[in-house]
C-alpha positions in Angstrom: 36.2 27.3 -20.5 32.9 25.4 -20.6 32.4 23.1 -17.7 29.4 21.6 -16.0 29.4 20.6 -12.4 26.9 17.9 -13.3 29.7 15.9 -15.1 32.6 16.5 -12.6 33.8 13.2 -11.2 32.3 11.0 -13.8 34.6 8.3 -15.0 34.7 7.9 -18.8 34.7 4.5 -20.4 38.4 4.8 -21.3 39.2 5.1 -17.6 37.5 1.8 -16.8 37.6 -0.7 -19.6 37.6 -0.9 -23.4 37.4 -3.8 -25.9 41.1 -3.6 -26.5 41.6 -6.8 -28.4 39.0 -5.9 -31.0 40.4 -2.4 -31.5 43.9 -3.9 -31.9 42.8 -6.6 -34.3 41.1 -4.0 -36.6 44.0 -1.6 -36.4 46.3 -4.3 -37.6 44.2 -5.2 -40.6 45.2 -4.2 -44.1 43.3 -1.0 -44.9 40.9 -0.5 -47.9 42.1 0.9 -51.2 39.9 3.9 -50.7 41.4 5.3 -47.6 42.0 8.9 -46.4 45.7 8.1 -45.9 46.1 7.5 -49.6 45.9 11.3 -50.2 49.5 11.9 -49.1 52.2 10.1 -47.2 53.0 10.7 -43.6 55.0 8.7 -41.1 53.6 6.5 -38.3 50.0 7.5 -38.5 47.6 6.2 -36.0 45.2 3.6 -37.4 41.7 5.2 -37.8 40.0 2.3 -35.9 42.2 3.1 -32.9 41.7 6.9 -32.9 37.9 6.8 -33.4 37.5 4.2 -30.7 39.7 6.1 -28.2 37.8 9.4 -28.9 34.5 7.7 -28.3 35.7 6.1 -25.1 37.2 9.4 -24.0 33.9 11.3 -24.2 31.3 8.6 -23.3 30.5 8.0 -19.6 31.3 4.6 -18.1 28.0 3.2 -16.8 29.4 3.0 -13.2 29.4 6.8 -13.3 25.7 6.9 -13.9 24.0 5.2 -11.0 20.9 7.3 -11.6 20.5 5.3 -14.9 22.3 2.1 -14.1 21.9 1.5 -10.3 23.2 -2.0 -10.1 26.5 -3.6 -11.1 24.6 -6.0 -13.4 22.9 -3.1 -15.3 26.2 -1.3 -15.5 27.9 -4.4 -17.0 25.0 -4.8 -19.5 25.4 -1.2 -20.7 29.2 -1.5 -20.8 28.8 -4.5 -23.0 26.5 -2.4 -25.2 29.1 0.3 -25.5 31.7 -2.4 -26.3 29.5 -3.5 -29.2 29.3 0.0 -30.5 33.1 0.2 -30.4 33.4 -3.2 -32.0 31.4 -1.8 -35.0 33.2 1.6 -34.9 36.6 -0.1 -35.0 35.6 -2.4 -38.0 37.2 -1.3 -41.2 34.3 -3.0 -43.0 31.8 -0.6 -41.4 33.9 2.6 -41.6 31.3 4.3 -43.8 28.2 2.8 -42.1 26.1 5.7 -41.1 24.0 3.6 -38.6 27.2 2.9 -36.7 28.3 6.5 -36.6 24.8 7.6 -35.6 24.7 5.2 -32.7 28.1 6.5 -31.5 27.1 10.1 -31.9 23.9 9.4 -29.9 25.9 8.0 -27.0 28.3 11.0 -27.2 25.4 13.5 -27.0 23.9 11.5 -24.1 27.1 11.8 -22.1 27.7 15.5 -22.9 24.2 16.8 -22.3 24.0 17.5 -26.0 27.1 19.7 -26.1 30.2 17.7 -26.9 33.5 19.6 -26.5 35.7 20.6 -29.5 38.7 18.3 -30.0 42.3 19.5 -30.5 45.4 17.6 -31.6 48.3 20.1 -31.3 50.7 17.6 -32.8 48.4 16.7 -35.7 50.9 15.1 -38.0 49.1 12.9 -40.5 45.7 13.9 -39.2 44.2 10.6 -37.9 42.8 12.1 -34.7 41.2 15.3 -36.1 39.7 13.3 -39.0 38.1 10.8 -36.7 36.9 13.5 -34.3 35.1 15.0 -37.3 33.6 11.7 -38.3 32.1 11.3 -34.8 30.4 14.7 -35.1 32.9 16.5 -32.9 34.3 19.9 -33.8 37.8 19.1 -35.0 40.9 21.3 -34.6 44.4 20.4 -35.9 47.6 22.2 -35.3 51.2 21.4 -36.3 54.4 23.4 -36.8 55.2 21.4 -39.9 53.6 23.0 -43.1 53.4 19.6 -44.8 51.3 18.2 -41.9 49.1 21.4 -41.9 48.4 21.0 -45.6 47.5 17.3 -45.2 45.1 18.2 -42.3 43.5 21.0 -44.3 42.9 18.6 -47.1 41.3 16.1 -44.7 39.1 18.2 -42.3 38.9 21.7 -43.7 38.9 21.8 -47.5 36.7 18.8 -48.3 33.9 19.8 -45.9 33.8 23.3 -47.3 33.0 22.0 -50.8 30.9 19.0 -49.8 27.7 18.4 -51.6 28.7 20.3 -54.8 28.5 19.0 -58.3 31.7 18.8 -60.3 32.5 21.7 -62.6 34.5 19.9 -65.2 32.6 20.3 -68.5 30.1 17.5 -68.9 31.2 15.6 -65.7 28.0 16.2 -63.8 25.8 15.3 -66.7 27.4 12.0 -67.4 25.7 10.3 -64.5 22.3 10.7 -62.9 23.2 10.9 -59.2 23.6 13.2 -56.3 27.1 14.2 -55.3 27.1 13.4 -51.5 30.0 14.2 -49.2 33.0 15.4 -51.3 32.4 13.1 -54.3 31.9 16.1 -56.6 35.2 17.5 -55.5 36.8 14.1 -56.0 35.4 13.8 -59.5 37.0 17.2 -60.4 40.3 16.1 -59.0 40.1 13.0 -61.2 39.1 14.9 -64.4 41.6 17.8 -64.1 44.3 15.3 -63.0 43.7 13.3 -66.1 44.0 16.5 -68.1 47.4 17.0 -66.5 48.5 13.5 -67.5 47.4 14.0 -71.1 49.0 17.3 -71.3 52.2 15.9 -69.8 52.3 13.2 -72.4 52.3 15.9 -75.1 55.3 17.6 -73.5 57.5 14.7 -72.3 56.0 11.6 -73.8 59.1 11.1 -76.0 61.1 10.5 -72.9 59.1 7.3 -72.2 59.5 4.9 -75.2 57.6 1.7 -75.5 59.4 -1.7 -75.2 59.5 -4.4 -77.8 58.4 -7.8 -76.4 60.1 -11.1 -77.5 57.2 -11.7 -80.0 57.8 -8.3 -81.6 54.8 -6.5 -80.1 55.1 -3.2 -78.4 54.3 -2.8 -74.7 54.1 0.1 -72.2 57.1 0.2 -69.9 56.2 0.0 -66.2 59.7 0.9 -65.0 63.4 0.8 -65.7 65.8 -0.7 -63.2 69.2 1.0 -63.0 72.5 0.1 -61.2 74.8 2.7 -59.8 78.4 2.3 -60.9 81.9 3.4 -59.8 85.2 2.7 -61.4 86.9 -0.5 -60.2 90.0 0.5 -58.2 92.0 -2.5 -59.6 94.4 -0.8 -62.1 94.2 -3.9 -64.4 90.4 -3.7 -64.5 88.9 -0.2 -64.0 85.5 -1.1 -65.5 82.4 0.8 -64.6 81.6 -1.6 -61.7 77.9 -2.2 -61.1 76.7 -1.8 -57.5 73.8 -4.2 -57.2 72.0 -5.3 -54.0 70.3 -8.2 -55.7 70.2 -9.6 -59.2 66.7 -11.0 -58.6 63.7 -9.3 -60.5 60.9 -11.7 -59.6 60.7 -14.7 -57.2 57.1 -15.8 -57.8 57.0 -19.5 -58.3 56.9 -20.4 -62.0 57.6 -16.7 -63.0 61.2 -16.4 -61.7 63.4 -13.8 -63.4 66.8 -12.3 -62.6 69.5 -10.2 -64.2 72.6 -12.0 -65.7 75.6 -9.7 -65.9 77.8 -10.6 -68.9 81.4 -9.3 -68.9 82.7 -8.6 -72.4 86.2 -7.2 -72.3 86.0 -4.2 -70.1 82.2 -3.7 -70.3 79.3 -5.3 -68.7 76.0 -6.0 -70.5 72.9 -7.5 -68.9 70.6 -10.3 -69.9 67.5 -11.7 -68.3 67.5 -15.3 -66.9 64.6 -17.5 -65.9 66.2 -20.9 -65.3 66.0 -21.5 -61.6 68.9 -23.9 -61.7 71.2 -21.1 -62.7 69.6 -18.4 -60.5 71.5 -16.3 -58.0 72.2 -17.9 -54.7 72.7 -16.3 -51.3 76.4 -16.4 -52.0 76.3 -15.0 -55.6 73.4 -12.5 -55.3 74.4 -8.9 -55.9 77.7 -7.1 -55.7 77.4 -4.8 -52.7 76.3 -5.1 -49.0 76.9 -3.5 -45.7 80.6 -4.4 -45.6 81.6 -3.3 -49.0 81.4 -4.4 -52.7 83.2 -6.5 -55.2 83.9 -6.1 -58.9 81.8 -8.3 -61.1 84.7 -8.7 -63.6 87.9 -9.1 -61.5 86.4 -9.9 -58.1 88.4 -7.2 -56.3 86.9 -6.3 -52.9 86.0 -2.7 -52.7 85.5 -0.8 -49.4 82.6 1.4 -48.9 84.9 4.3 -48.1 86.2 4.1 -51.7 82.6 4.2 -53.0 81.8 7.2 -50.8 84.9 9.0 -52.1 83.9 8.3 -55.7 80.4 9.6 -55.0 81.6 12.7 -53.2 83.9 13.5 -56.2 81.0 13.2 -58.6 82.3 10.0 -60.2 79.3 7.8 -59.5 77.4 6.7 -62.7 74.5 4.4 -63.6 73.7 1.7 -66.1 70.4 0.5 -67.3 70.1 -3.1 -66.0 66.5 -4.2 -66.9 63.2 -3.0 -68.2 59.8 -4.0 -66.7 57.0 -4.0 -69.2 53.3 -4.7 -69.1 52.4 -8.3 -70.2 49.3 -10.4 -70.1 48.5 -10.3 -66.4 52.1 -10.4 -65.5 55.3 -8.4 -65.5 57.6 -9.0 -68.4 61.3 -8.4 -67.8 63.5 -7.3 -70.7 67.2 -6.8 -71.2 68.1 -3.1 -71.6 68.5 -1.5 -75.0 70.7 1.5 -76.0 67.5 3.3 -77.2 66.0 3.1 -73.7 69.2 4.2 -72.0 69.4 7.1 -74.4 65.8 8.2 -73.7 66.8 8.9 -70.1 69.9 10.9 -71.0 68.2 14.4 -70.7 69.7 17.5 -69.2 68.7 18.4 -65.7 66.0 21.1 -65.8 66.9 24.5 -64.5 63.9 25.1 -62.2 64.3 22.2 -59.9 63.5 22.5 -56.2 66.4 23.8 -54.1 67.5 22.7 -50.6 70.3 20.8 -49.0 69.8 17.6 -47.1 70.5 17.9 -43.3 73.6 16.7 -41.6 72.1 13.7 -39.8 74.0 10.5 -40.6 71.5 8.4 -38.7 68.5 9.2 -41.0 70.1 10.5 -44.2 72.7 8.3 -45.8 73.0 9.7 -49.3 75.2 12.8 -48.4 78.0 10.2 -47.7 77.9 9.4 -51.4 77.7 12.9 -52.8 74.0 13.2 -53.0 73.6 16.3 -50.8 70.6 18.1 -52.2 66.9 17.1 -52.6 67.2 17.5 -56.3 70.2 15.1 -56.4 67.9 12.3 -55.1 66.2 12.3 -58.6 67.4 11.4 -62.0 67.3 14.1 -64.7 64.3 12.4 -66.4 62.5 12.2 -63.0 63.1 15.9 -62.4 61.9 16.7 -65.9 58.6 14.8 -65.3 58.0 16.1 -61.8 58.6 19.7 -62.7 56.3 19.3 -65.7 53.5 18.0 -63.5 54.3 20.7 -60.9 53.9 23.4 -63.6 50.6 21.8 -64.8 49.1 22.2 -61.3 48.8 26.0 -61.7 47.5 25.6 -65.3 44.9 23.1 -64.1 43.9 25.5 -61.4 43.2 28.2 -63.9 41.0 25.8 -65.9 39.1 24.9 -62.7 38.4 28.6 -62.0 37.3 29.2 -65.5 34.9 26.2 -65.5 33.6 27.0 -62.0 32.7 30.5 -63.2 31.0 29.0 -66.3 29.0 26.8 -63.8 27.6 30.0 -62.2 30.0 30.0 -59.2 31.0 33.5 -58.0 34.6 34.3 -58.2 35.0 35.1 -54.5 38.1 35.3 -52.4 41.0 32.8 -52.5 40.9 29.8 -50.3 43.5 31.1 -47.8 41.4 34.2 -47.3 38.3 32.1 -46.4 36.7 32.1 -49.8 34.3 29.4 -51.1 33.7 30.6 -54.7 35.4 29.8 -58.0 38.8 31.1 -57.0 38.8 29.1 -53.7 37.5 26.0 -55.5 40.4 26.2 -58.0 42.7 26.4 -55.0 41.0 23.3 -53.5 41.4 21.1 -56.5 45.0 22.3 -57.0 45.8 21.4 -53.4 44.9 17.7 -54.0 46.8 17.7 -57.3 49.8 19.1 -55.5 49.6 16.5 -52.8 49.5 13.8 -55.6 52.9 15.1 -56.8 54.4 14.3 -53.4 53.1 10.7 -53.8 54.8 10.5 -57.2 58.1 11.9 -55.7 58.0 9.2 -53.0 57.8 6.4 -55.5 59.7 8.2 -58.2 63.1 9.1 -56.8 66.4 7.3 -57.4 66.0 5.9 -53.8 63.1 3.7 -54.8 63.8 0.0 -55.3 62.2 -3.1 -56.8 60.6 -5.5 -54.3 61.4 -8.8 -56.1 59.1 -11.0 -54.0 55.8 -9.2 -54.6 57.0 -7.3 -57.7 56.1 -3.9 -56.4 57.8 -0.6 -55.8 59.6 -0.1 -52.5 59.2 3.7 -52.0 61.7 6.3 -50.9 60.3 6.2 -47.3 60.0 2.4 -46.9 61.9 3.4 -43.8 61.6 6.6 -41.8 64.9 7.7 -43.3 66.5 8.4 -46.7 68.8 5.5 -47.1 71.4 4.9 -49.8 70.3 2.5 -52.5 72.3 0.9 -55.2 70.1 -0.6 -57.9 67.0 1.6 -58.1 63.7 1.7 -59.9 62.5 4.5 -62.2 58.7 4.2 -62.8 57.1 5.4 -66.0 55.0 8.4 -64.8 52.9 8.2 -68.0 51.9 4.5 -67.8 48.7 3.3 -66.1 50.6 1.0 -63.8 52.2 1.2 -60.4 54.2 4.4 -59.7 52.5 6.3 -62.5 50.7 9.7 -62.2 47.4 7.9 -62.9 47.9 5.3 -60.2 48.7 8.0 -57.6 45.8 10.2 -58.8 43.4 7.3 -58.4 44.5 6.8 -54.8 44.1 10.5 -54.0 40.6 10.5 -55.6 39.7 7.4 -53.6 40.9 9.2 -50.4 38.6 12.1 -51.0 35.7 9.8 -51.7 36.4 8.0 -48.4 36.0 11.2 -46.4 32.8 11.8 -44.4 32.8 15.5 -44.0 29.9 16.8 -41.8 31.3 20.2 -40.5 34.3 22.2 -41.5 37.3 21.6 -39.2 40.2 23.9 -38.8 43.9 23.2 -39.3 46.5 25.8 -38.4 50.3 26.1 -38.4 51.4 26.7 -34.9 53.8 25.2 -32.3 52.1 23.1 -29.7 52.5 25.6 -26.8 50.7 28.3 -28.7 48.1 26.0 -30.1 46.8 24.8 -26.7 43.4 26.2 -26.1 40.1 25.4 -24.2 39.5 22.3 -26.4 39.5 18.7 -25.3 42.9 17.3 -26.1 43.6 14.0 -27.9 47.1 14.1 -29.2 50.0 12.1 -30.5 53.2 13.9 -29.4 56.6 13.4 -30.9 58.8 10.6 -29.7 61.7 11.3 -27.4 64.7 10.3 -29.6 62.9 9.1 -32.7 62.3 10.8 -36.0 62.8 14.5 -36.9 59.9 14.8 -39.2 60.8 18.3 -40.2 64.0 17.0 -41.8 62.3 14.2 -43.6 59.3 16.2 -44.7 61.5 18.6 -46.6 61.5 15.9 -49.3 57.8 16.7 -49.9 57.9 20.3 -48.9 60.2 21.4 -51.8 57.7 20.0 -54.3 54.6 21.4 -52.5 56.2 24.8 -52.4 57.0 24.7 -56.1 53.5 23.6 -57.0 51.3 25.4 -54.5 53.1 28.5 -53.1 50.6 30.7 -54.8 47.7 28.7 -53.4 49.0 28.5 -49.8 51.4 31.4 -49.5 51.4 31.7 -45.7 51.9 28.0 -45.1 54.6 27.6 -47.8 56.5 30.8 -47.2 59.8 29.4 -45.9 62.4 27.8 -48.1 62.3 24.6 -46.0 60.3 23.2 -43.1 60.8 25.2 -39.9 63.0 23.2 -37.5 64.2 25.2 -34.6 61.0 24.7 -32.5 60.3 21.1 -33.5 59.8 19.2 -30.2 62.1 16.1 -30.7 65.3 15.1 -28.9 67.6 15.5 -31.9 71.3 15.3 -30.8 72.4 16.7 -34.2 70.4 19.9 -33.6 70.9 20.4 -29.9 74.6 19.9 -29.2 74.5 16.2 -28.3 72.3 13.9 -26.3 72.2 16.0 -23.1 71.2 19.1 -24.9 68.6 17.2 -26.8 67.1 15.6 -23.7 66.9 19.0 -21.9 65.2 20.6 -25.0 62.7 17.9 -25.3 61.9 17.6 -21.6 61.5 21.3 -21.1 59.3 21.7 -24.2 57.2 18.7 -23.4 56.4 19.9 -19.9 55.6 23.4 -21.0 53.1 22.1 -23.6 51.2 20.0 -21.0 51.5 22.6 -18.3 49.6 24.9 -20.7 47.2 22.1 -21.4 46.6 21.7 -17.7 45.7 25.4 -17.3 43.0 24.9 -20.0 41.8 21.4 -19.1 38.2 20.4 -18.7 37.2 19.1 -15.3 34.7 16.6 -16.8 36.8 14.9 -19.5 40.2 13.2 -19.5 42.7 14.1 -22.2 44.3 11.2 -24.1 47.9 11.1 -25.2 49.5 8.5 -27.5 53.0 7.4 -27.1 55.2 4.8 -28.9 57.2 3.6 -25.9 56.4 0.6 -23.8 57.5 0.3 -20.3 59.4 -2.9 -21.2 61.5 -1.0 -23.7 65.0 -1.0 -22.3 68.5 0.1 -22.9 71.3 -2.4 -22.9 71.8 -1.8 -19.2 68.3 -3.1 -18.6 67.0 0.3 -17.4 63.5 1.4 -18.3 63.0 3.4 -21.5 64.1 7.1 -21.1 61.3 8.2 -23.3 58.5 6.4 -21.4 59.8 7.8 -18.1 60.2 11.3 -19.5 56.5 11.1 -20.6 55.2 10.0 -17.3 57.4 12.3 -15.3 56.6 15.2 -17.5 52.9 14.6 -17.2 52.9 14.3 -13.4 55.1 17.3 -12.9 52.8 19.3 -15.2 49.9 18.6 -12.8 48.3 15.6 -14.4 46.9 12.4 -12.9 47.2 9.3 -15.0 43.9 7.4 -15.0 44.5 4.7 -17.6 47.2 3.3 -19.9 46.2 1.1 -22.8 48.6 -0.8 -25.1 47.7 -0.4 -28.7 49.0 -2.5 -31.6 48.9 0.6 -33.8 52.3 0.6 -35.5 54.1 -1.4 -38.1 55.6 -4.5 -36.5 58.8 -4.4 -38.5 61.7 -2.3 -37.1 62.0 1.0 -38.9 65.3 1.9 -37.4 68.4 0.1 -36.3 68.5 -1.7 -32.9 69.1 0.7 -30.0 66.7 3.4 -31.1 63.0 3.6 -30.2 61.5 2.5 -33.4 57.7 2.4 -33.5 56.3 -1.1 -32.8 53.4 -0.7 -30.4 51.9 2.3 -28.6 50.4 3.3 -25.3 47.4 5.5 -24.9 47.2 7.4 -21.6 44.1 9.0 -20.2 44.9 11.9 -17.8 42.9 14.3 -15.7 44.1 17.5 -13.9 45.4 16.8 -10.4 43.9 19.1 -7.8 46.3 21.9 -6.8 45.9 20.9 -3.1 46.6 17.2 -3.7 48.0 15.6 -0.6 51.3 13.7 -0.1 51.6 10.1 1.0 54.4 8.0 2.3 55.9 4.9 0.6 54.1 2.5 2.9 50.7 4.1 2.3 51.3 4.0 -1.5 52.1 0.3 -1.5 49.2 -0.4 0.8 46.8 1.2 -1.7 48.4 -0.7 -4.6 47.8 -4.0 -2.8 44.3 -3.3 -1.8 43.1 -1.7 -5.1 45.0 -3.5 -7.9 43.1 -6.8 -7.7 39.7 -5.2 -8.4 41.2 -3.0 -11.1 42.7 -6.0 -12.8 39.3 -7.7 -12.9 37.8 -4.5 -14.3 40.4 -4.3 -17.0 39.8 -7.9 -18.1 36.2 -7.1 -19.0 37.8 -5.4 -22.0 39.2 -8.6 -23.5 42.8 -7.7 -22.6 45.2 -10.1 -24.1 47.6 -11.5 -21.4 50.5 -10.0 -23.3 49.0 -6.6 -22.8 47.8 -7.0 -19.2 51.1 -5.9 -17.5 51.1 -2.7 -19.5 47.4 -2.0 -19.0 47.9 -2.6 -15.3 50.3 0.3 -15.1 47.3 2.6 -15.6 45.5 2.0 -12.3 48.9 1.8 -10.5 50.1 5.1 -11.9 46.6 6.6 -11.2 47.3 6.0 -7.5 50.9 7.3 -7.7 49.9 10.5 -9.7 46.9 11.2 -7.4 49.4 12.6 -4.9 51.5 15.7 -5.1 54.4 13.5 -3.9 55.0 9.9 -2.7 57.7 10.2 0.0 60.4 7.7 0.5 61.6 6.8 4.0 64.4 9.3 3.5 61.9 12.1 2.8 62.8 12.3 -0.9 60.2 12.1 -3.6 59.7 8.6 -5.2 60.7 8.7 -8.8 58.5 7.4 -11.7 61.1 4.6 -12.2 60.7 3.4 -8.7 57.0 3.6 -8.8 56.9 1.5 -12.0 59.1 -1.1 -10.3 56.8 -1.3 -7.3 53.7 -1.5 -9.4 55.2 -4.5 -11.3 56.2 -6.2 -8.1 52.8 -5.9 -6.6 51.2 -7.0 -9.9 53.2 -10.2 -9.7 52.0 -10.6 -6.1 48.4 -10.1 -7.1 48.7 -12.6 -9.9 50.4 -15.0 -7.5 47.6 -14.7 -4.9 45.1 -15.7 -7.5 46.6 -19.2 -7.5 45.0 -19.8 -4.1 41.6 -19.7 -5.7 42.4 -22.5 -8.2 41.5 -26.1 -7.4 44.1 -28.5 -6.0 45.0 -30.3 -9.3 45.5 -26.9 -11.0 47.7 -25.6 -8.2 49.8 -28.8 -8.5 50.0 -28.5 -12.3 51.1 -24.9 -12.0 53.9 -25.8 -9.6 55.2 -28.6 -11.9 54.8 -26.4 -15.0 57.1 -23.7 -13.4 59.7 -26.4 -12.9 59.5 -28.6 -16.0 56.9 -27.2 -18.4 55.6 -30.0 -20.5 58.9 -31.9 -20.6 59.3 -35.1 -18.6 60.8 -35.0 -15.1 61.6 -37.5 -12.4 58.7 -39.4 -11.0 60.2 -39.1 -7.5 60.1 -35.3 -7.7 56.5 -35.4 -8.7 55.6 -37.8 -5.9 57.2 -35.6 -3.3 55.3 -32.6 -4.6 52.0 -34.5 -4.7 52.5 -35.8 -1.1 53.2 -32.3 0.2 50.0 -31.0 -1.4 47.8 -34.0 -0.6 47.3 -34.9 -4.3 47.1 -38.4 -5.8 49.2 -38.8 -8.9 47.0 -41.8 -9.9 44.0 -39.5 -9.8 45.8 -36.9 -11.9 46.6 -39.6 -14.4 43.0 -40.8 -14.5 41.8 -37.2 -15.0 43.9 -37.1 -18.2 46.3 -34.2 -17.5 49.5 -36.1 -16.7 51.4 -39.3 -17.8 53.7 -41.4 -15.6 55.7 -44.5 -15.9 59.3 -45.7 -16.3 60.4 -43.4 -13.5 59.2 -40.3 -15.5 56.4 -37.9 -15.0 55.0 -35.2 -17.3 52.1 -32.9 -17.8 50.2 -33.5 -21.1 50.5 -30.6 -23.5 47.4 -29.2 -25.3 48.6 -30.7 -28.6 48.6 -34.2 -27.2 45.0 -34.1 -25.8 42.2 -36.1 -27.5 39.9 -34.1 -29.8 36.8 -35.9 -28.7 36.9 -34.8 -25.1 33.5 -34.0 -23.5 33.8 -31.9 -20.3 30.1 -32.6 -19.4 30.9 -36.2 -18.7 34.2 -35.7 -16.9 33.9 -36.5 -13.2 37.4 -35.3 -12.3 37.5 -32.1 -14.2 39.8 -29.2 -13.2 40.4 -25.7 -14.3 43.8 -26.8 -15.7 42.1 -29.5 -17.8 39.6 -27.0 -19.2 42.2 -24.5 -20.2 44.4 -27.1 -21.8 41.5 -28.4 -23.9 40.4 -24.9 -24.8 43.9 -24.1 -26.1 43.9 -27.3 -28.1 40.4 -26.5 -29.6 41.3 -22.9 -30.3 44.6 -23.6 -32.0 43.4 -26.5 -34.1 39.7 -25.6 -34.9 39.2 -22.0 -33.9 36.7 -20.1 -31.8 33.5 -22.1 -32.6 35.1 -25.3 -31.3 36.5 -23.7 -28.2 33.1 -22.1 -27.5 31.3 -25.5 -27.9 33.7 -27.0 -25.4 33.3 -24.1 -22.9 29.5 -24.3 -23.2 29.7 -27.9 -21.8 31.8 -27.3 -18.7 29.9 -28.1 -15.5 28.9 -25.5 -13.0 31.6 -26.6 -10.6 34.2 -24.9 -12.9 34.5 -21.2 -12.5 35.1 -19.8 -16.0 36.6 -16.6 -14.6 39.3 -18.6 -13.0 39.9 -20.4 -16.3 40.5 -17.0 -18.0 42.8 -15.9 -15.2 44.7 -19.2 -15.5 45.3 -18.6 -19.2 46.8 -15.2 -18.4 49.0 -16.7 -15.7 50.1 -19.5 -18.0 51.1 -16.9 -20.7 53.4 -15.2 -18.2 54.9 -18.5 -17.0 55.5 -19.7 -20.6 57.0 -16.3 -21.5 59.3 -16.5 -18.5 60.4 -20.0 -19.7 61.0 -18.5 -23.2 58.5 -21.0 -24.6 57.3 -18.7 -27.4 54.8 -21.1 -29.1 53.1 -21.9 -25.8 53.0 -18.3 -24.8 51.3 -17.4 -28.0 48.7 -20.2 -27.5 47.9 -19.0 -24.0 47.8 -15.4 -25.1 45.5 -16.3 -27.9 43.1 -17.9 -25.5 43.1 -14.9 -23.2 42.7 -12.5 -26.1 39.8 -14.5 -27.6 38.1 -15.2 -24.3 35.2 -12.8 -24.8 34.4 -14.1 -28.2 34.6 -17.7 -27.0 32.4 -17.0 -24.0 29.9 -15.1 -26.1 29.5 -17.9 -28.5 29.3 -20.4 -25.6 26.5 -18.4 -24.1 24.6 -18.6 -27.4 25.3 -22.4 -27.5 23.7 -23.0 -24.1 21.0 -20.4 -24.5 21.7 -18.5 -21.3 23.2 -15.1 -20.4 25.5 -14.1 -17.7 27.1 -17.4 -16.5 30.1 -17.1 -18.7 32.1 -13.8 -18.8 
């Protein structure tokens, strides 16, 4: 393994401080239309700003490790700020394709690695964010995953596109229609577009009759965007027994002025559907829909129907469907139409014979449809959907033959197939076919009978709107041959845009392998599976069956099995491992073995990075710390790793993907780890706590240089605390037993509270008084006598506090003045009785009401007697106190100030024309 004694012991930037707030802000932004993720769906991908920022910080030296270049603390901080600016630009979605930004980052990487950066491996590659960004940064990228769907996605991202970068398209006439070079993979993207369009046109010839046009109220014809269906069961009331519609919501569109909803009209023992627009008669919360979590009711007789009856009907094959509404293209709006018999008849086609095979797993948590008789992957689609998808699937191989023919006509040698390392016409045909095959998986995601209509934004809610396959009642069937949402063309355009968004510079490598076998002498940055979360192998079968049908000839070794391999998948799945105890053992043993192997191959001069979706604050109902988080830390430490940093990342969707009680992805932690020496000493409990107390204060100040939001500080502080704990082979309790990770976390938190409490001694007297009163009463009024007693004990004059403008008193009452009640024309430069408390309150007011420029203007005018560092620490402390008081709005305000502090201070320095006095 390549190592260099010159680099041993150097701390990397990620082990000291990073501009966390900026990274998190960019990671939470809505991504661009042309985005690599649009190529194919995968669950819980890491935002690209996060992964490229972390990779950069993982490889680049912190300036404190280079005293030969930056001998003083001042020079080190100046260079660290320069590195932060590079990360700020790297993290920006708006500058993703900016070559000057990438070049600056690559230069720093080369500077820190003596011109030979290490290859990077993610052995749990999943959706490919880490390998893709490693490649963008000029690093040799390696991806491994046991899941063939993930392997195929990674090949499309880092292996196939770079192999054919810089080539002209081969579709006849495409290269001549524009006078341009074909940089990156734009030529490949153009061919995917052209042959994909050929597939759409050919499909229309074969199945166009299944997608009739709609007649608008004015008599004109319009293309249908989608049809909305309701599942039905027979009403159990013997006097009724209609085909009872099961509808989650009657609403079609809720945009103001464009409201539309379905009106069920009962005629005898049948139900027909009309479209309503009058808001006065619209469905209410009480009347909307016929089915919910507790059961259903009949729209005709009102009979309550239990879900177990609906399940039994479904399992007996007696669940039907009725066309409920048609969505058509109008003039810049959706037009909702009542169903017609002709449109209902168009969907009544036989199920094709060559549909994908495969049964859904027995996993009631994540797969609900088997309870209702939908037990196969094919049963998740209507016959018309299956007809369309199999037609497009068949056309992939036909399109591939056209590509090969045209590539040969363009003087490309035939060569070997792509899987055998070829790069000629045959391999190019395989490449184009791969992207077309992935496009079919996108169509399947938004084209099953699990998809629904989002009536607020009038968009499709896809099959995997949750990380599960739920049961849906009213469902949406898109028109694959339209040009609108859910169509082949819409998905093709997204796939083409994804290819165009790639920046391939060297060919990466993606292989199918389990994580233990994949570990090699590469630098690891990885996103391992989550303790009790999602079994991606089960979910990804939904895509795999279509990929295998479309691309088995193109990728025979990857798509050789009937379904995705599952036995070796490293996830604590109680349905696969004989209950929770067996699942825990399987996961823990496998996890430790992976990182034990990684420890054997680790670099001495670089930390590895590991993402994890558990926060230390995650708790079971008993209040105990998260089993997954402890398992991760315990596994790492026992595998011979020292934890050197933990960074909380806002890198997941904020909404809950799973029911309460499971570890749904909300926010993640990135750990930096280094190999612990084999001869690491032991330490007793007292020595461990002594080191925590002596070292945590400086580490906290170091962390805050990275613009850590107060809400993230406790989690980030776990890093330096666990670095001390994991530095030793064991921390011994007084009994002689080894201290557990859980106990260590508890001790770190206690001492963190102590450290934050000790900071109060540095505040001025009015601030210390205000903090004491805030703990007791917040900003609500309390008894004047209590305030007077507290003031006397602290030698504070309440009259002076009132004159300073931070309190009010009178009528036997006393209160602190909240930020929202402070005057907007306050000028700190003329305040003769200013305090840190007053500065922070006015900064919060200015930031909340007018934004960063106003707060910066105010901070620029504070006198030199006020320590701005203490003001920042006060904001962090007030966040914690407000959170303890469950004052959410106040906590958000104080957290906002702490998070924005660096931006406020930077603009304040500009305002006063000086550097270095505000941090």
